[in-house]
C-alpha positions in Angstrom: -131.4 151.8 32.3 -131.7 148.3 31.2 -128.3 146.8 30.3 -127.7 143.8 28.1 -125.7 140.9 29.4 -125.4 137.1 29.2 -123.2 136.6 32.4 -123.8 138.0 35.9 -120.3 137.5 37.2 -119.8 141.2 38.1 -123.1 141.6 39.9 -122.1 139.1 42.6 -118.4 140.2 42.7 -116.6 141.6 45.7 -115.6 144.8 43.9 -119.2 145.5 43.1 -120.1 145.2 46.8 -117.1 146.8 48.4 -115.3 149.3 46.2 -117.4 152.2 47.3 -116.0 151.7 50.9 -112.6 152.7 49.6 -113.4 155.4 47.1 -114.4 159.1 47.6 -117.0 159.5 44.8 -117.0 163.3 45.1 -113.3 163.5 44.1 -111.8 163.1 40.6 -111.4 159.4 39.9 -109.3 158.2 37.0 -110.1 154.6 36.4 -108.5 151.9 34.2 -110.3 148.7 33.5 -108.4 145.8 31.9 -110.8 143.3 30.6 -114.3 144.6 30.1 -116.4 141.7 28.7 -120.0 143.0 28.5 -119.3 146.2 30.4 -121.2 145.6 33.6 -118.2 146.7 35.7 -117.6 149.6 33.3 -121.2 151.0 33.7 -121.0 150.4 37.4 -117.9 152.6 37.6 -119.5 155.2 35.2 -122.8 155.3 37.1 -121.4 155.3 40.7 -117.9 156.6 40.8 -117.5 159.2 38.0 -119.8 162.0 38.9 -117.0 164.5 39.5 -116.6 166.5 36.2 -112.9 165.5 35.9 -113.4 161.7 36.4 -112.7 159.3 33.6 -112.7 155.7 32.7 -110.3 154.0 30.2 -111.6 150.5 29.1 -109.0 148.2 27.6 -110.2 144.9 26.0 -109.2 143.3 22.6 -112.5 141.4 22.4 -111.1 138.2 21.0 -108.5 139.9 18.8 -105.8 137.6 20.4 -105.4 133.9 19.9 -105.1 132.6 23.4 -108.1 134.4 25.0 -109.2 132.4 28.0 -112.9 133.5 27.5 -113.0 132.5 23.8 -116.2 130.5 24.2 -118.0 133.6 25.5 -116.6 135.9 22.9 -116.8 133.9 19.6 -120.2 135.1 18.5 -119.4 138.8 19.1 -122.4 139.3 21.5 -120.2 140.4 24.4 -118.6 143.2 22.4 -122.0 144.3 21.1 -123.4 144.2 24.6 -120.4 146.2 25.9 -120.9 148.8 23.1 -124.6 149.1 23.9 -124.2 149.2 27.7 -121.5 152.0 27.4 -123.8 154.0 25.1 -126.6 154.2 27.6 -124.8 154.6 30.9 -124.2 157.8 32.9 -121.0 159.7 32.2 -120.5 157.9 28.8 -118.7 161.0 27.5 -116.0 160.4 30.1 -115.3 156.8 28.8 -112.4 156.1 26.5 -112.5 152.6 24.9 -109.3 150.9 23.7 -110.0 147.7 21.8 -106.5 146.5 22.1 -104.5 144.2 24.4 -103.3 145.6 27.7 -99.7 145.1 26.5 -100.4 147.3 23.5 -102.1 149.9 25.8 -99.2 150.1 28.3 -96.6 150.6 25.5 -97.9 154.0 24.8 -99.7 155.0 28.0 -98.6 158.0 30.0 -101.7 158.5 32.2 -101.8 157.6 35.9 -104.9 156.2 37.6 -106.2 156.1 41.1 -108.4 153.0 40.5 -107.3 150.0 38.4 -109.5 146.9 37.9 -107.7 144.0 36.4 -109.9 141.3 34.9 -108.1 140.5 31.7 -106.6 137.3 30.5 -106.3 134.7 33.3 -103.1 133.1 32.2 -100.2 133.6 34.6 -97.8 135.5 32.3 -100.6 137.9 31.3 -101.7 138.4 34.9 -98.1 139.2 35.9 -97.6 141.7 33.2 -101.0 143.3 33.9 -100.2 143.7 37.6 -96.6 145.0 37.0 -97.7 147.5 34.4 -100.7 148.6 36.3 -98.7 149.2 39.5 -96.4 151.5 37.6 -99.3 153.7 36.5 -101.2 153.5 39.8 -101.1 156.7 41.9 -99.9 156.7 45.5 -102.9 155.8 47.6 -104.6 154.4 44.5 -106.5 151.1 44.5 -105.6 148.1 42.3 -108.3 145.4 42.4 -107.8 142.0 40.8 -110.4 139.5 39.8 -110.2 135.7 40.2 -107.5 135.7 42.9 -108.7 132.3 44.3 -110.2 131.0 41.0 -107.3 128.6 40.5 -103.7 127.9 41.6 -102.2 129.7 38.6 -104.0 133.0 39.3 -103.4 132.8 43.1 -99.7 131.9 42.7 -99.1 134.7 40.2 -100.8 137.3 42.4 -99.1 136.0 45.5 -95.7 136.4 43.8 -96.5 140.0 42.9 -97.5 140.6 46.6 -94.2 139.2 47.8 -92.1 141.2 45.3 -93.8 144.5 46.2 -94.1 143.8 50.0 -94.0 147.1 51.9 -95.2 149.2 48.9 -98.9 148.5 49.3 -101.5 147.8 51.9 -103.7 144.8 51.5 -107.3 146.1 51.7 -109.2 143.0 50.5 -108.5 139.3 50.1 -111.2 136.8 49.1 -112.2 135.5 45.7 -110.8 138.9 44.5 -107.7 140.7 45.8 -107.3 144.5 46.3 -104.3 146.6 47.4 -103.8 150.3 48.1 -100.4 151.6 46.8 -98.2 153.2 49.5 -95.1 153.9 47.5 -93.5 153.4 44.1 
């Protein structure tokens, strides 16, 4: 498969290199991805983690349908959404992927599903990061993994994520801390 993309951020990411160390690919994996951009992470999950017949992936991204999108310059021409749609259409397990082209706030208002893997790479503004982490943790199964991008990208993302870690101390195990941050949920 030859995917279309303009940015290679995901290819060099820590989740790309390390997630399989924490996931049993033979079991049912219910994955939520907040912020999909061109879909390289989405197709990685579909091709490598979703071979169990009951596995699924829910992709949530408004693709510039919000005013204060921090990746506006990459989304303005619509190429990222076109690349995402194309990449999803040719990946393995595409029939197990549900795409929600809405904000994560809208998604969580009506969501009732729980997930064992959540990847947060949505809006990088503190208030959005906080809501994405809080909402995701509510819908993360016990022993599930929540992986956040851009932990050490800037002071705002790091401070926001550190505040979450402090608030939920004792309810998770820190499994990765680098440019990205990952936790395993121990209790609600």
